[in-house]
C-alpha positions in Angstrom: 131.4 38.7 173.5 128.0 36.8 173.7 128.3 33.3 175.2 125.6 30.8 174.2 125.0 27.1 174.1 122.2 24.7 173.2 121.1 21.5 171.6 120.6 21.4 167.9 117.8 19.8 165.9 120.0 16.9 164.9 121.0 16.0 168.4 124.3 17.7 168.8 125.3 20.6 171.0 126.5 24.0 169.7 128.0 26.9 171.6 129.9 30.1 171.1 133.1 28.1 171.8 132.5 26.4 168.4 132.2 29.7 166.5 134.7 32.0 168.3 137.4 33.0 165.9 135.0 33.1 162.9 132.6 35.6 161.7 129.2 34.1 162.6 125.7 34.7 161.3 123.0 34.0 164.0 119.4 33.9 162.7 116.4 33.7 165.1 113.5 31.9 163.5 110.6 29.4 163.7 108.8 27.4 161.1 105.4 29.1 161.2 106.9 32.6 160.8 106.1 33.8 157.3 109.0 36.3 157.1 111.4 33.5 158.3 110.2 31.3 155.4 110.6 34.2 153.0 114.2 34.9 154.0 115.3 31.3 154.2 116.6 31.2 150.6 118.7 34.3 151.2 120.3 32.7 154.2 121.0 29.5 152.3 122.5 31.6 149.4 124.8 33.5 151.9 125.7 30.2 153.6 126.8 28.7 150.3 128.8 31.8 149.4 130.5 32.4 152.7 130.9 29.1 154.5 134.0 28.2 152.3 135.6 31.3 153.7 135.0 30.1 157.2 131.9 32.1 158.1 129.8 30.1 160.5 126.0 30.1 160.4 123.8 29.2 163.4 120.0 29.2 163.5 118.1 29.7 166.8 114.7 28.1 166.6 112.6 30.0 169.1 109.4 27.9 169.2 109.5 24.6 167.4 110.1 21.0 168.3 112.8 18.9 166.7 110.6 17.4 164.0 109.4 20.8 162.8 112.9 22.2 162.7 114.2 19.2 160.7 111.3 19.5 158.2 112.0 23.3 157.8 115.7 22.6 157.2 114.9 19.9 154.6 112.3 22.0 152.9 114.6 25.0 152.4 117.9 23.1 152.0 119.4 24.5 155.2 122.7 22.7 156.0 123.8 24.7 159.0 122.6 23.7 162.5 119.8 25.4 164.5 119.7 25.4 168.3 116.3 24.4 169.7 116.0 27.3 172.1 112.3 27.0 173.3 112.9 23.7 175.1 115.9 25.0 177.0 114.2 28.0 178.7 115.2 30.3 175.9 118.8 30.4 177.1 120.2 31.6 173.8 117.6 34.3 173.4 118.4 35.5 176.9 122.1 35.5 176.1 121.4 37.9 173.3 118.8 39.9 175.3 120.9 43.1 175.2 120.9 42.9 171.4 117.6 41.2 170.4 114.2 41.9 172.0 112.8 38.5 173.1 110.3 37.2 170.5 111.7 39.6 167.8 111.6 37.0 165.0 113.1 36.9 162.5 116.3 38.7 163.6 119.7 38.2 162.0 123.0 39.1 163.8 126.5 39.1 162.4 129.1 38.4 165.1 132.7 39.4 164.7 135.6 36.9 165.3 135.5 37.8 169.0 131.8 36.9 169.3 130.6 40.5 169.5 127.5 41.7 167.6 128.8 43.7 164.7 125.5 44.0 162.8 121.8 43.4 163.5 118.7 43.2 161.3 115.4 43.2 163.1 112.8 41.7 160.9 113.1 40.0 157.5 116.3 40.4 155.5 115.7 42.7 152.5 117.5 40.1 150.3 120.8 38.1 150.1 122.8 41.2 149.1 121.9 42.9 152.4 123.4 40.0 154.3 126.3 39.7 151.9 127.2 43.4 152.6 127.1 42.9 156.4 129.2 39.7 156.3 131.7 41.3 153.9 132.1 44.4 156.2 132.6 42.2 159.2 135.2 40.0 157.4 137.0 43.2 156.3 137.0 44.6 159.9 138.2 41.3 161.3 141.1 41.0 158.8 
């Protein structure tokens, strides 16, 4: 299992302890990243579809300050938290270093209920159906 922790754009703290036991989508992004902006609606669609089933979503902002991250979330209607990782010495990126090359943004991971990486998409998601398939497979494997 990958252990991570960090402060979110809204002032809270989020860690792997908060997501363990749930399938979790982890998305590495930053506001100025064009592919990150393009895939944001697909992440929101998947969040709205799967959060009622207990799937957790965590953003990992790799470059921005709090105000930029908040503006991005507001612009795209993102309701799940993002860890501000740049300010913390990139601790979350380092925690996933075996799975994600540093600065490979965007990257989306689907973690199983034990916190292990079940699926990885390097680069922009093709569309919401791609993420839906990965989440559904992970939910089925975890059942």
